[in-house]
Backbone as CSV, one residue per row, in Angstrom:
resi,resn,N_x,N_y,N_z,CA_x,CA_y,CA_z,C_x,C_y,C_z
1,MET,4.531,22.617,-10.212,3.835,22.605,-9.065,2.474,22.024,-8.941
2,GLY,1.393,23.027,-9.670,0.182,23.103,-9.074,-0.517,22.378,-8.395
3,ALA,-0.382,21.213,-9.409,-1.220,20.185,-9.056,-0.994,19.201,-8.345
4,SER,0.781,18.870,-7.861,1.285,18.380,-7.006,0.973,19.011,-5.603
5,ARG,1.021,20.692,-5.496,0.358,20.580,-4.529,-0.574,20.986,-3.846
6,SER,-1.706,21.067,-5.361,-3.505,20.559,-4.407,-3.382,19.197,-3.926
7,TRP,-2.765,18.499,-4.371,-3.297,17.129,-3.841,-2.067,17.004,-2.649
8,MET,-1.469,17.410,-2.546,-0.806,17.358,-0.861,-1.068,18.116,0.220
9,TYR,-1.966,19.475,-0.195,-2.709,20.215,0.383,-4.122,18.902,0.917
10,VAL,-4.896,18.486,0.199,-5.513,17.498,0.907,-4.731,16.600,1.407
11,CYS,-3.845,16.000,1.208,-3.053,14.773,2.337,-3.062,15.169,3.496
12,LEU,-2.850,16.683,3.778,-1.761,16.939,4.590,-3.195,17.475,5.790
13,SER,-4.051,17.731,5.115,-5.271,18.051,5.963,-6.095,16.644,6.790
14,VAL,-5.996,17.022,8.510,-6.276,15.401,9.281,-8.186,15.700,9.549
15,THR,-8.809,14.638,9.799,-10.337,14.718,10.174,-10.316,14.533,11.249
16,ALA,-10.901,15.671,11.603,-11.342,16.213,12.625,-12.200,14.855,13.424
17,GLY,-13.113,14.758,12.288,-14.364,13.793,12.902,-13.598,12.876,13.531
18,LEU,-12.942,11.974,13.149,-12.384,10.235,13.626,-12.654,10.202,15.242
19,ILE,-11.750,11.831,15.869,-11.420,11.467,17.432,-12.706,11.035,18.160
20,GLY,-12.782,9.625,18.887,-14.082,9.942,19.450,-15.705,8.832,18.711
21,GLY,-14.634,8.485,17.577,-15.607,7.197,16.851,-15.587,5.695,17.282
22,ALA,-15.336,5.055,16.416,-15.079,3.740,16.984,-15.023,2.154,15.952
23,ILE,-14.772,1.406,16.172,-13.855,0.491,14.537,-15.260,-0.077,14.578
24,SER,-14.973,-0.973,13.323,-16.191,-1.679,12.620,-16.885,-2.144,13.762
25,GLY,-18.692,-2.621,12.754,-19.670,-2.630,13.398,-19.191,-4.497,13.380
26,GLY,-18.404,-4.619,12.246,-18.097,-6.364,11.834,-16.980,-7.421,12.883
27,PHE,-16.679,-6.209,13.523,-15.585,-6.864,15.359,-16.665,-7.252,16.296
28,TRP,-17.930,-6.887,16.291,-18.586,-7.121,17.248,-19.930,-8.194,16.738
29,SER,-19.869,-8.605,15.757,-20.576,-9.760,15.382,-21.195,-10.949,15.923
30,ILE,-22.309,-11.263,15.996,-22.451,-12.488,16.089,-23.235,-13.001,15.762
31,ASP,-23.892,-13.859,16.283,-24.655,-14.804,15.497,-26.617,-14.811,16.117
32,ALA,-27.303,-13.487,16.080,-28.040,-13.318,16.367,-29.253,-14.540,16.969
33,SER,-29.409,-15.075,15.657,-30.378,-16.475,15.903,-30.167,-17.141,16.878
34,ALA,-28.621,-17.805,16.974,-28.403,-18.765,18.553,-28.496,-18.059,19.340
35,ALA,-27.996,-16.727,19.416,-28.472,-16.027,21.046,-29.924,-16.094,21.355
36,ALA,-30.834,-16.092,20.427,-32.116,-15.948,20.476,-33.133,-17.363,20.669
37,ARG,-32.075,-18.398,20.503,-32.286,-19.754,20.842,-32.264,-19.978,22.467
38,ARG,-30.764,-19.512,22.901,-30.417,-19.511,24.263,-31.423,-18.639,24.950
39,GLY,-32.227,-17.475,24.586,-32.785,-17.062,25.473,-31.601,-15.676,26.398
40,LYS,-30.556,-15.352,25.252,-29.484,-14.733,26.290,-29.514,-13.167,25.810
41,ILE,-30.181,-12.852,25.058,-30.289,-11.463,24.674,-30.807,-10.534,25.073
42,VAL,-30.073,-9.778,25.532,-30.309,-8.552,26.835,-30.330,-7.233,26.153
43,GLU,-31.644,-6.377,26.237,-31.977,-5.168,25.639,-32.011,-4.073,26.180
44,ALA,-31.109,-3.045,26.358,-30.757,-1.904,26.838,-30.421,-0.635,26.543
45,GLU,-30.603,0.775,26.583,-29.840,1.963,26.051,-28.649,1.859,26.912
46,LYS,-27.849,1.083,27.857,-26.661,1.292,27.924,-26.266,0.532,29.433
47,PHE,-25.327,-0.352,28.628,-25.325,-1.180,29.882,-22.626,-0.505,30.909
48,VAL,-23.386,-0.600,32.000,-22.112,-0.181,32.803,-21.682,-2.227,33.635
49,LEU,-20.582,-1.702,33.490,-19.520,-3.072,34.002,-18.981,-2.171,35.066
50,LEU,-18.600,-3.017,36.743,-18.292,-2.423,37.818,-17.480,-3.680,38.202
51,ASP,-16.356,-2.752,38.952,-15.698,-3.690,39.358,-16.145,-4.327,41.019
52,THR,-15.240,-5.227,41.414,-15.863,-5.467,43.284,-15.684,-4.670,43.755
53,SER,-14.927,-3.242,43.845,-15.264,-2.171,44.613,-16.483,-1.259,44.486
54,GLY,-16.974,-1.909,43.223,-18.439,-0.446,42.711,-17.634,0.378,42.080
55,ARG,-16.675,0.392,41.118,-16.153,1.422,40.408,-16.624,0.895,39.159
56,GLN,-17.457,1.971,38.172,-17.115,1.999,37.152,-15.806,1.166,35.839
57,ARG,-16.028,0.487,35.468,-14.572,-0.271,34.810,-15.085,0.393,32.766
58,ALA,-16.327,-0.248,32.947,-16.776,-0.192,31.223,-18.004,0.726,31.093
59,ALA,-18.433,0.883,29.999,-20.033,1.683,29.547,-20.079,1.284,28.329
60,MET,-21.180,1.005,28.074,-21.526,1.010,26.772,-23.074,1.301,26.379
61,GLN,-23.229,1.992,25.517,-24.885,2.901,24.975,-24.664,3.698,23.660
62,VAL,-25.536,4.162,23.779,-25.823,4.945,22.364,-26.308,6.317,22.482
63,LEU,-25.628,6.770,21.791,-26.189,8.489,22.703,-26.884,9.130,21.520
64,PRO,-27.743,10.272,21.930,-28.547,10.767,21.026,-28.300,11.225,19.483
65,ASP,-27.291,11.376,19.544,-26.491,11.219,18.574,-26.439,10.536,17.341
66,GLY,-26.996,9.636,17.858,-26.682,7.783,17.572,-24.905,7.502,17.283
67,LEU,-24.092,7.961,18.395,-23.153,7.902,17.930,-22.621,6.430,19.449
68,VAL,-22.830,4.826,19.131,-22.603,3.708,19.720,-20.896,3.921,20.401
69,ASP,-21.268,4.259,21.310,-19.905,4.162,22.621,-19.163,3.359,23.673
70,LEU,-18.245,2.918,23.185,-17.716,2.145,23.952,-16.331,2.560,24.962
71,SER,-16.770,2.900,26.839,-15.831,3.052,26.954,-14.948,2.272,28.064
72,LEU,-13.597,2.109,28.361,-13.317,1.346,29.020,-12.653,2.618,30.643
73,GLN,-12.581,1.712,31.516,-12.083,3.042,32.603,-10.624,2.145,33.377
74,ASP,-9.699,3.315,33.848,-8.574,2.549,34.899,-9.376,2.186,36.218
75,GLY,-8.843,1.355,37.407,-8.834,1.442,38.354,-9.085,2.722,39.279
76,ASN,-8.877,3.758,38.557,-9.077,4.927,38.983,-10.238,5.754,38.936
77,GLY,-11.040,5.630,37.739,-12.239,6.070,36.789,-11.599,6.182,36.074
78,GLY,-10.581,6.918,35.150,-9.804,7.180,34.427,-10.652,6.746,33.136
79,THR,-11.205,7.105,32.131,-11.367,6.403,30.591,-9.640,6.344,29.648
80,ARG,-9.618,5.406,29.558,-8.707,5.138,28.994,-9.011,4.797,27.638
81,THR,-9.557,3.997,27.120,-10.071,3.869,25.668,-11.433,4.027,25.605
82,ARG,-11.823,4.198,24.398,-12.564,4.972,23.821,-13.073,4.764,22.310
83,ILE,-14.035,3.389,22.179,-14.275,2.832,21.108,-15.838,3.162,20.355
84,GLY,-16.012,3.618,19.470,-17.771,3.368,19.002,-17.596,3.788,17.292
85,VAL,-18.668,3.593,16.572,-19.035,3.462,15.647,-20.382,4.899,15.446
86,GLU,-20.102,5.987,14.264,-20.904,7.138,14.507,-22.413,6.498,12.987
87,ALA,-23.007,7.250,13.196,-24.737,7.104,12.298,-23.973,7.176,11.145
88,ASP,-23.240,7.267,11.099,-22.617,8.072,9.542,-21.693,6.134,8.894
89,GLY,-21.368,5.867,9.537,-20.977,4.773,9.763,-19.708,4.891,10.028
90,SER,-18.593,6.277,10.131,-17.084,6.216,10.643,-16.926,5.338,11.607
91,ALA,-15.560,5.091,12.186,-15.059,4.132,13.399,-14.170,4.981,13.680
92,SER,-13.331,4.649,14.888,-12.270,4.747,15.500,-12.064,4.266,16.675
93,ILE,-10.946,4.081,16.943,-10.570,3.268,18.826,-9.799,4.926,19.194
94,GLY,-10.092,5.319,20.478,-8.770,6.033,21.077,-7.916,5.653,21.943
95,LEU,-6.641,5.698,22.366,-6.442,5.595,23.245,-6.236,6.741,24.147
96,LEU,-6.132,6.914,25.645,-5.866,8.577,26.355,-5.043,7.903,27.327
97,ASP,-4.551,9.164,28.085,-2.827,8.649,28.824,-4.497,8.906,30.311
98,ALA,-3.829,9.108,31.630,-4.294,8.880,32.817,-4.926,10.705,32.847
99,LYS,-4.261,11.182,32.093,-4.977,12.541,32.306,-6.291,12.777,32.016
100,GLY,-6.656,11.092,31.038,-7.857,11.529,29.560,-7.410,12.509,28.481
101,ARG,-6.126,12.921,28.136,-5.470,13.034,26.877,-5.153,12.099,25.765
102,LYS,-5.594,12.730,24.610,-5.505,11.543,23.641,-3.899,11.150,23.323
103,VAL,-3.645,10.064,23.012,-2.345,9.068,22.813,-1.861,9.113,21.737
104,LEU,-3.612,7.969,20.989,-3.136,7.367,19.628,-4.708,6.898,19.082
105,VAL,-4.937,7.853,17.876,-6.614,7.493,17.223,-5.947,6.573,16.192
106,LEU,-6.934,5.435,16.083,-7.028,4.968,14.842,-8.359,5.146,14.297
107,GLY,-8.738,5.151,12.876,-10.140,5.751,12.401,-10.288,5.389,11.322
108,GLU,-11.726,5.148,10.643,-12.041,5.682,9.478,-13.000,6.077,9.068
109,GLY,-12.943,6.893,8.099,-14.344,8.168,7.807,-14.827,7.478,6.824
110,SER,-16.462,8.336,6.802,-17.836,7.423,5.978,-17.089,7.603,4.604
111,ASP,-16.111,8.627,4.284,-15.796,8.533,2.685,-14.507,7.840,2.933
112,GLY,-14.305,6.932,3.345,-13.502,5.842,3.295,-11.411,6.301,3.267
113,ARG,-11.916,7.577,3.941,-10.721,7.818,4.329,-9.191,7.243,6.208
114,ALA,-8.551,6.663,6.194,-8.561,5.605,7.307,-7.125,6.537,7.705
115,GLU,-6.950,6.739,9.105,-5.975,7.484,9.410,-5.335,6.841,10.984
116,ILE,-4.661,6.815,10.977,-3.646,6.709,12.314,-2.928,8.175,12.599
117,LEU,-3.430,9.067,13.958,-3.310,9.935,14.735,-2.534,9.538,16.348
118,LEU,-0.824,10.030,16.142,-0.439,9.984,17.046,-0.136,11.416,17.871
119,HIS,-0.517,11.899,19.390,-0.414,12.983,19.816,0.585,12.970,20.805
120,ALA,1.209,14.553,20.890,1.964,14.833,21.941,1.817,14.777,23.420
121,PRO,2.576,14.659,24.519,1.854,14.688,26.211,0.968,15.942,26.156
122,ASN,1.345,16.433,25.354,0.070,17.979,25.438,-0.819,17.657,24.729
123,GLY,-1.429,16.982,24.472,-2.750,16.491,23.503,-2.580,17.224,22.080
124,LYS,-1.875,17.654,21.348,-1.514,18.278,20.248,-1.432,17.450,19.148
125,GLY,-1.458,17.279,18.082,-0.828,16.119,17.224,0.536,16.331,16.604
126,SER,0.948,15.016,16.311,2.225,14.874,16.573,2.382,14.348,15.452
127,ALA,1.947,13.055,15.180,1.837,12.833,13.289,1.043,11.858,13.536
128,SER,0.839,11.715,11.965,-0.530,10.940,11.063,0.295,10.558,9.793
129,PHE,-0.523,9.330,9.928,-0.345,8.205,8.850,-1.893,8.558,7.935
130,ALA,-1.728,8.399,6.933,-3.642,8.401,6.180,-3.245,7.847,4.881
131,THR,-4.807,7.050,4.221,-4.794,6.942,2.759,-6.074,7.521,2.807
132,THR,-6.607,7.276,1.404,-7.788,7.907,0.590,-8.548,6.747,-0.080
133,ALA,-9.740,6.958,0.208,-10.169,6.181,-0.552,-9.688,6.057,-2.501
134,GLY,-9.498,7.378,-2.984,-9.054,7.341,-4.134,-7.916,7.315,-4.426
135,GLY,-6.836,6.815,-3.447,-5.239,5.996,-3.509,-4.311,6.872,-2.643
136,GLU,-4.655,8.020,-2.268,-3.343,8.939,-1.965,-3.121,8.253,-0.648
137,SER,-1.668,8.874,-0.210,-1.226,8.071,0.823,-0.251,9.285,1.139
138,ASN,-0.649,9.621,3.163,0.802,10.126,2.965,1.146,10.225,4.459
139,LEU,2.443,10.601,4.972,2.625,10.680,6.367,3.230,11.988,6.417
140,THR,2.207,13.091,8.147,2.484,13.937,8.375,2.722,14.362,10.042
141,LEU,3.764,15.080,9.581,4.537,15.339,11.238,3.753,16.591,11.118
142,PHE,3.848,17.328,12.529,3.368,18.564,13.211,4.212,19.221,14.569
143,ASP,4.286,20.481,14.923,4.456,21.157,15.438,4.109,20.859,16.917
144,LYS,4.600,20.105,17.458,4.229,19.378,19.328,3.752,21.002,20.174
145,ASN,4.128,22.441,19.884,3.494,23.271,20.532,2.348,23.423,19.815
146,THR,2.167,23.761,18.168,1.177,24.428,17.688,0.495,23.478,17.080
147,GLY,0.421,22.258,16.996,-0.218,21.632,16.341,-0.759,21.613,14.740
148,ARG,0.634,22.453,14.445,0.086,22.539,12.716,1.333,21.378,12.031
149,ALA,0.960,21.318,10.691,1.652,20.639,10.107,3.092,21.051,10.012
150,ARG,4.209,20.589,9.991,5.491,21.333,9.433,6.290,20.329,8.566
151,VAL,5.860,18.577,8.089,6.772,17.874,7.204,5.412,17.444,6.656
152,GLY,5.383,17.073,4.971,4.097,16.124,4.385,5.692,15.230,3.461
153,LEU,5.066,14.048,3.761,5.549,13.093,2.787,4.222,12.250,1.949
154,GLY,4.043,12.345,0.483,2.727,11.157,-0.048,3.087,10.994,-0.732
155,VAL,2.154,10.305,-1.236,2.370,9.700,-2.795,0.756,9.993,-3.402
156,ALA,0.547,10.321,-4.489,-0.978,11.181,-5.328,-1.056,9.356,-5.664
157,ALA,-2.537,9.556,-5.978,-2.798,8.451,-6.820,-2.578,8.128,-8.020
158,THR,-2.043,9.287,-8.524,-1.053,8.962,-9.875,0.248,8.336,-9.713
159,GLY,0.793,8.320,-8.515,1.679,8.152,-7.949,3.173,9.101,-8.035
160,GLU,2.648,10.289,-7.478,3.679,11.080,-8.255,4.170,11.299,-6.643
161,PRO,5.193,10.774,-5.733,5.782,11.124,-5.061,6.069,12.517,-4.563
162,ALA,6.153,13.383,-3.263,6.268,14.998,-2.948,6.699,14.889,-1.692
163,LEU,7.407,15.825,-0.943,7.958,16.080,0.447,7.427,17.750,0.395
164,VAL,6.746,17.669,1.255,6.388,19.217,1.479,7.299,19.818,2.577
165,LEU,7.733,21.279,2.950,7.823,21.787,4.144,6.795,22.866,4.532
166,LEU,6.502,22.789,5.897,5.676,23.829,6.002,6.386,24.750,7.080
167,ASP,5.953,26.180,6.776,6.111,26.900,8.290,5.983,27.304,9.303
168,GLN,6.050,28.004,10.329,5.352,27.824,12.085,4.090,28.381,11.696
169,ASN,3.293,28.773,10.838,2.055,29.015,10.356,1.006,28.198,9.245
170,GLY,1.713,27.335,9.461,1.177,26.099,8.301,1.403,25.993,6.813
171,HIS,1.970,26.895,6.400,2.101,27.681,4.984,3.591,26.853,4.126
172,ALA,2.837,26.051,3.628,3.578,25.166,2.679,4.883,26.396,1.893
173,ARG,5.854,25.727,2.311,7.140,26.311,1.819,8.274,26.149,0.537
174,ALA,8.533,24.624,0.903,9.589,24.171,0.063,8.546,23.010,-0.830
175,GLU,9.484,22.646,-1.725,8.389,21.123,-2.281,9.188,20.235,-2.942
176,PHE,9.145,18.701,-3.078,10.288,18.589,-3.979,9.283,17.095,-4.401
177,SER,9.163,17.100,-5.793,8.262,16.107,-5.962,8.724,15.296,-6.868
178,VAL,8.157,14.304,-7.736,8.936,13.868,-9.207,7.450,13.707,-10.359
179,ASP,7.138,14.296,-11.014,5.862,13.900,-12.158,6.095,12.581,-12.873
180,THR,4.792,12.147,-12.812,4.881,10.607,-13.612,5.855,10.200,-14.817
181,LYS,6.264,11.445,-15.114,7.298,11.068,-16.124,8.919,10.769,-15.673
182,GLY,8.771,11.106,-14.250,10.227,10.469,-13.779,10.895,12.391,-13.671
183,ASN,10.657,13.347,-13.655,11.463,14.528,-13.565,10.830,15.074,-12.554
184,PRO,12.101,15.420,-11.495,12.361,15.542,-10.312,11.691,17.451,-10.265
185,VAL,11.226,18.141,-9.311,11.108,19.017,-9.457,11.366,19.846,-7.910
186,LEU,11.686,21.396,-7.932,11.998,21.161,-6.573,11.509,22.931,-7.080
187,ALA,10.603,23.585,-6.024,9.476,24.258,-5.768,9.845,25.255,-4.133
188,LEU,10.540,26.692,-4.267,9.787,27.323,-3.048,8.991,28.555,-3.063
189,VAL,8.670,28.912,-2.417,7.354,30.036,-2.414,7.536,30.557,-0.903
190,ASP,7.124,31.895,-1.308,7.035,33.211,0.373,5.660,32.634,0.983
191,GLU,5.351,33.401,2.310,4.160,32.904,2.812,3.040,33.257,2.025
192,ASN,2.787,33.484,0.720,1.731,33.685,0.557,1.690,33.211,-0.677
193,GLY,2.386,32.059,-1.005,2.247,31.105,-1.733,2.694,31.079,-3.170
194,LYS,3.400,32.561,-3.041,3.989,33.122,-4.385,5.448,32.753,-5.131
195,PRO,5.827,32.048,-5.988,6.623,30.793,-6.034,8.132,32.413,-6.191
196,ILE,8.944,31.988,-5.340,10.261,32.551,-5.243,11.335,32.081,-5.862
197,ALA,11.537,30.678,-6.185,12.361,29.899,-6.812,12.369,28.839,-7.196
198,GLY,12.482,28.587,-8.490,12.174,26.602,-8.710,13.767,25.929,-9.308
199,LEU,13.574,24.740,-9.750,14.394,23.956,-10.467,13.832,22.829,-10.567
200,SER,14.172,22.818,-12.222,13.344,21.560,-12.527,14.147,20.164,-13.285
201,LYS,14.325,19.324,-13.975,14.977,18.953,-14.845,15.693,19.906,-16.076
202,VAL,17.071,19.663,-16.262,17.437,19.908,-17.451,17.905,19.667,-18.576
203,GLN,17.346,19.660,-19.825,17.733,18.843,-20.513,18.990,18.729,-20.863
204,ALA,19.914,17.940,-21.065,21.680,17.659,-21.345,21.813,18.488,-22.816
205,PRO,22.873,19.458,-22.930,22.932,20.072,-24.382,23.407,19.209,-25.048
206,ALA,22.553,19.139,-26.477,23.459,18.599,-27.443,24.728,18.403,-28.273
207,ALA,24.965,17.570,-28.024,26.396,16.971,-28.613,27.141,17.972,-29.261
208,ALA,28.341,18.412,-29.831,28.594,19.284,-30.376,28.820,18.696,-31.950
209,LYS,29.107,19.536,-33.176,29.449,18.266,-34.266,30.618,18.287,-34.915
């Protein structure tokens, strides 16, 4: 149970640095040499796009911390989409509602972790699907009131699947998994992580002679 739980804890962690990041720089690739020949290169630290009423509808800038940030606003001036690239290469796209609360974040960290994070109307995490550079993948469901993980379903890089149930404090309390040999394991633990019950594959008794 120990090895399975350790990788599940890693899968269940949510990368906070993804929010406010951006998509890959390759998405914006252009033929720079061709643009230069046409004399259409414009250099600036910030670009602002206005509508016919003078309202800001988009802005693109490089912030002091190295983040390239593109924000898109609705007709009321509220930011509804954020796109950017961090100085370390991590990237994400964020969608926001009319009140500026996160609805969906899609991102990739500099460590190769990719994640889709959905948010509840109150702004707390609701569900997450993530993969790591090492080959792990997981689906995590969160308590909409506390934002803590309550259910985790994942597959380890070695191919072991596991289902983990967590209590209201975010502590894993039950796990059902299958090891690399195909043996199913059910484990129950208390709030301190101490095993209280378990069930594993039972060998069939030898046939009577």
